[in-house]
N, C-alpha and C positions, 0 to 999 in steps of 0.2 A: 928497551925491548919495543918494536913495532906492535900496538894493541892489535893488528889482524893477528900479527903473528902468537902472540899470548893468548889466545882464544884457544888455538887446539893444545899449545902446550899447555893450560891451566888445566884441559880435561886428562891429557895423557901424561901429564908430568906424576899424578897419584896412581897411576896405573904401572909406570916403572917405580915408583916407591914399592906398590907391594910386590914385583916382581923380587927388589932389592931384601926387601923384609924375610923373604923367601929364603933367600939363598946365604945371607947375613945371619937367620936363625941356626940354620947348619953349621956354623961356627961359634957363633958364641951369641949369651944373653942382650950384652953390654952394644956388641955391633949393631944387633938387630934393632934394640931401642935407638942408638945414634942416627941409622939410616931412618926410622920414624919422626926424631924431632926434626932431621935436616930437611927432610922432606915436605914435613908441616912446614917451615918455615921458608923454606924456596917456595911451596904454591903461595903462601901468603905474600910473599916479593912478588912475583910473577902479578897474582891477582889484584894488589893494590895499587899497582903501577900501572894499572889503564884508569887508575880514576882522574889524574889531571885531562887526559883527552875528555871523559864523560863531562867533569865539572866544564869544560870551555866549546862542550855542545858535540862534539862528534859521537857517532854511535857506530865503531867498528864493526864489522860482520865479514864473516866466510862460509863458502858452502862446501862441504865436500861430495857430495853427492847427489846428481838427480836422478830418481829413480824412474818418475813419469813426469809428464807435465802436471806441474801443481804440487807434488810431492817430493820432497827432499830431505835429505839430512844437510840441516844448515843452522847456522849461529849467529846470533848478534846480541851485543851489549848495550842495555840499556836503563836508566837510574833503578827500577824494581828489581831487577835480575844483578845490578852491579850491585846493590844492599847485601841482598843474600850470600852471594857470591863470600862477599869481604868479611861477612859477619862468619862464615861456616870456615874457610880459612884462617882467619885469626883464629878462632876458637880450638881449631883443630890443633894449633902449639900448645895450648893451656890444658886442651884436654888429653894431649897423649903425656905431659907432665903428671897429671893426674891418674894417668893409666897405669903410668911407668911405679910407681907408690904403691894405688892401689894392688896390682896385681900381683907384685911381690908381696906387698903385705901380707894381701891373705893364701900365697902360694896357689894362685891360679894353674889349672893345667891349662894345656893348650894356648899359652900364650903367642906363639908364631900365629898361628891360623886366626888369632884376635886381632892382632896387630897389623895382618894380610885384610881380612876384611874390612876394618876401618877404613883401608886407604879406598878400596876398592868401593864404598860407599860415598869418600868424598868425591873420588872421581863422577861416579853416577849424580851427586849433587850438582857438581860443576857445569855437567849437561844439562840440567833441570834448569840449573839459574842464565844462562846463556841460550838456551834454545829459541831457536831464530821461528820455529812452527810446532803447532800442536805435534806432529807427527815423530819430530826428534823430542817432543816433551814428553812424548807417551813412551818411546824408547828407554830413556835415562831412567822416566819415574819407575819403571818395571824393573831396570837395571838395580835402582836403591833397594825396592822391595828384596829382591834374591840376594843382595850381598848381604844386607841386615838379620836374615834369617838366622845363619850360623852364629852370628851375637844373640840373637835372642835365647837361641837354644844352647848356649856355651857351655850351660853345667852339665848337661845330656842326661838327667835322672828321666824317669818316666813323666815325672810332674812337669817339668820344664820342657820337654820335647811336647808335649799333650798343648800346653800352654802356648809355643810357638807356632804350633799347626792353627791356635785359632788366628793369632798372628798375621800367619801368610796366609790362611784361607780367605779372612774377612779383605785384606787387601788385595789380591790377585783376584777373587769377584766380585768386588766391585768396581775397580779399572776395566776388567774382561768383560764384564756383563752390563758396565754402567759409562766408565767414561771412555770407552773404545767405541760403543755406538753413539755417545754426542758426538766425538770426531767425526767418524764416518757422517753422521748427519751433515754435522757443518762441510764436509767436505765436498756433498752430493749440492747442497743449496747454493754454496759458494762458489765453488771449482777451485777452494784454494782454504790452506788453513795457517797461514801466514799472520804472526802477530803484528798489527798495524796501526799505529796510530787512531783514533775512532773509531776501529772494531771494522770488522766485515759484514756483522750479521743486516744491517741496514738495508733492508729494500729488497731483503731474500726471505725475510720468515715476519711473523707479527701473531698477534693475539695470542692464544691459549699456547700456541705452539713456542712463544719466548720461553715461559712460564716452565713450559715442561723442559725442554732444550737444558735450561739452565739447571734445574731440577737432577738430569743426568747429570751432568758436570761436577755439582755440589755435592751428591750422594757417592758419585762414582771416583771422584778424589777422597778416597778414604782416610788418606793421611792427615786430612784436617780435622777427622775426629767430631763432625758436625751429627750429633743425634739422630736416629739410631744407630750411626755406622761408626761406634765409638768402642766397640767392646775390645779391639784388639790393642788398645793401648795399654790400658788397667791389667789383660793378660800377658805383656811384655815384660811386666816390674819382673821378673823371673830372672831377667836377665842381670849380668852383673851392673854395679851401678854407672861406670863408664859409660857403656851401652844406653843405658837409661838416661844419660846425658843427651847422651849422640841422638835416642829419639825424640827426648823432648826439647833439647835446646838446639843443637848444633845442625842438624838435618831434616829428619825425616817429617816432624810435624812442621816444620819452616816448607818444607817442598810443598805440605798442602794448603796451608794459608797462604802461599807464596802462587802455588798455580790458580788458585780459585781467583786471589786477584788478579794476577795475569789474564785470565780469561775475562774478567768484569772489566778491565780495561782494555784489553787490545783483540778481543773477539766480539764482544758485545759492544762496547762502547759504553762510558758512563752518558750522555745525551741517549742512545738509542735506549738504555734500559730505562734512564730515566721516564721517556714518553711510552711504556709499555707497563700498565698496572698489572701485568700477570706474572712480573720478575718480586712484585711487593713481597710476598710469602716469604722471602729469604731472610727478613730480618726478623722475622718472627721464629723461625728456624732456630736465626741462630740467640736470639733473648731466650731461647726456649732450653738451649743448650748450657748457657752461660748462668740460669738460674738452677736447672735441674742438677745440673753437675756439680755447682756448688751446693747444693742439697744432703747430694750424695757423698760429697767431700767431710762434710760435717760428719757423719755420722761412721769415719772407716778411723780404725785402733792402729793399724799398719802404716808407719810413716810414709813409704813410698807409693802404696794403695792414695793415700790422702793426696801424696803429691801429684799422683798420676791424674787424678779427678780433677784438682785445678790444674792441670793444664788443660784439659778437656774444657774447661769452663774459660780460659784463659784464650783461647784459638780461637773460639768463636767472635773474641773482642775484634780479632781484626776481621773476620768473616760480616761479621755487624756494619762495622766502621765502612768497610769496602761498600755493603749494601746500603748504604746511607747516601751513595751518591753525591757528597758535596765534599770542596775541594779540603777545607781540613778533616774530615773525617779520611779523606782518602792518605793524606800524609799522617793522620793519627795510626793507621791502619797499618802504613810502614814502619813509623817508628814504635810502633809495639813490638814488632815481630823483633827490632833491640833489643828494647829493654825486658821482652820478655826472657830473652835470650838469656841475658846477661844474668835477671833474679832468678829463672828455674835452674840454671847451670849449677848456680851456687848452693841452691837447697838440695839438688843432688848430690853435688858434692860433698855436703855436710852431712848428708844421709848416710852417703857410703865412708864418712871418715869415722859417723860414729859406729857401724859396722864392723868396720876395721877394729878401731883399738877398742871396743867396749862390746862389739856384737851381739849391741840391743837394736831391736827392729819397730818396737811396739812403742807408742806412745807413752803408755804408765810407765815405760821403763827410762825417762828421760828426767827425772824428777831430779832438778840438782846437779844436772849432767855439766852446765854451766860454767860450775866452778873446777869442773876437772878439766872441760874442753873449752874455753875460753875463747880461742881462736876459731876455733869450728863456730860453736855457737853465735858468737858475734857475727859470724859471714852470714849463717843461719838468720839470724834477726834481719840484717840488711835485706836479704833476698826475698822473704816473708814482709816486709814491708812496704819492699817495690810489688810485690804481687796486691797488696790493700791498694796502692797509691800514695805513700804518704811522703811526702818532701821529707829529704833530697835524694830522694832515688828516679832512676830512671819510668818505673810506672807510674810517678805523677805525671812527668811529660807527656805522656804515650796518652793514660787517660784523660787528659785535660784535653790534647788535639781532638779524642773520639767525641768527647761532651762538646766540646765548641762546634763540632761538625755536625752533633744532634742538633744542637741548638741553631745551627742555619738552616735545616734542613724542618725545624719544627714539628722533632720526631719523639713524640712524649713516650711510646714504648722504649727505645733507645735511653731516652734520658733517666728513665724510670729503672730499667736496669743496669744500668750503669751502677747508679746511687743504689740499689739492694743488692746488687751482685759487690758492691765494696763493702757494703755492713757484713756482706755473709763471709767474704774474704779475712776478713777480721774477725767473724767469729771462730774460726778453723785455725787463724795461726796465732792470736794473741794469748790463749792459753795456753799455747806450745811454748811460745818464749816467756810467760809467767814461771810456767812450771820448770823449766829449765834453769832459771835464773834464779829463782825467789822459794821455790819449793825445798822442803827438806829432803835432802838422799834419802833411799830406804836403805835399811843396812842392809848387807852382803850384795851389795852393787859391784863389786871386785875393784882391785887395785887399778887403774890404768892411768892413760895422760892422754894428750894429743895422738892422733892417728900421724903415719910415716912422714918424716917432711916434706916429699915432694907433694904428698896430698894435702896439709896446710899452705903450701906455697902456693899451691891451684887455686884453692878457696879463697883465697886471700884475694887472688888477684882478679877474680871476677866479682869478687864483693866490691871490690876499688871500682872495678868495672862499673858496678851498678850504680856506685855512688858518683862517681865523673859521669857520666853519662847524664844526670840531671843539668851539668852545669856545662858542658862541652859536647852539646848534640848539635850546634850549627850546621855541620858537613853534613850532616844525614838530613837536615831538615831543608838545606840546599838544594842535596841531590834529588829527594821526593818532590820540592817543589817544583822542580825541571818535568817529571812524570805528570804531574795534575796541568801544568800548565800545557801540555801536549796532548793530553786525552781530554781537556776540557777547552780547546781553543778550536 
């Protein structure tokens, strides 16, 4: 398929899948799930089919509508967006397999609505990944928020709906109150919002205004969960585990850190930001988020809430790496998006498997569970070690690049933050691993084994991806090195 044709197909295909799911759901559950799996595989085939053109240096683009001079709905494929799209489309397949096992195993209601909204969320994700300008990105960013709200509120009870409203309220208020004004300001001073190699703001804005505009973008992109606009993420833990995986690994949070990185590279420009001291606050904000969220995670007794605060911290690794403004750190930011996706989806899959098989949610209930659920806890161990950054896991590779970039910049704060947060990660993950494998199981823990086979299959696959990324990361590094060469030439 021609890459220029593949772009609109990649965006429209999940929408067609959503319609197919609704129609198939009226016939049979098996047909509905078959449509989901085939649609996910088809999207991955379309997106991954664009990779050869990207590696060859092509940048496919298409413009759908010119609303007014300088304002259009258009799409362009570049290395960072390609990485995000390939990651999300590939993990949709695995998440769909997991969802079938989880939703059936827990006899969840409204499954057709669940799969439909999931497909809509992937359509929005593709739009964000391939957006050629700020206006297009904003439209699909909001679509992602709205399509995931029914997923977060899936259970429908009062407590769930209340938490889902926090999710929706924080994300809409930040995007409309901060992100949109930042976009309007950018269009006002430059006359365009196109993502351009080297940025578009140089010569149009300077001094304190640079730092202020950067703050509007960073805190307006609430999905990146930079403190204090992170409350939506723990609130969203009321959602079913496949949704948590979507939020934390496949689409939502990755859309946040992807957007911030893309704005730094293609709106501000790395060289321009480096020359403006007023932008230096971002490293401090990211470092604070990493340490503070890690300390909060230490205090959690609920497994999913611990993983939620771990995600808040891990996201700011990407933000901090992008803000360091050095080549190795920029590559590290992109690599960490992949490494975190593989490791964190594994952890949430494991948490969901434990709930499905044993109905356990608290850390104190996990004593000795590794002997009953060796596949699940083996995968959890791999994911946890990746979050810490232990070889041979993908997390080691990304942290290595981020740390190398920090040394390139002689940024002592970034260096200290990476070292300290690694110790904190170990402090809240290693006791869980020890307790699961070596502690004596409490009496009355119930007679259970592993979760349904599809659940175990999915979490095993993501654990293997976490390990495999340590050894086979060359294509990702090559792709993102192209980004750095373009951004810093």
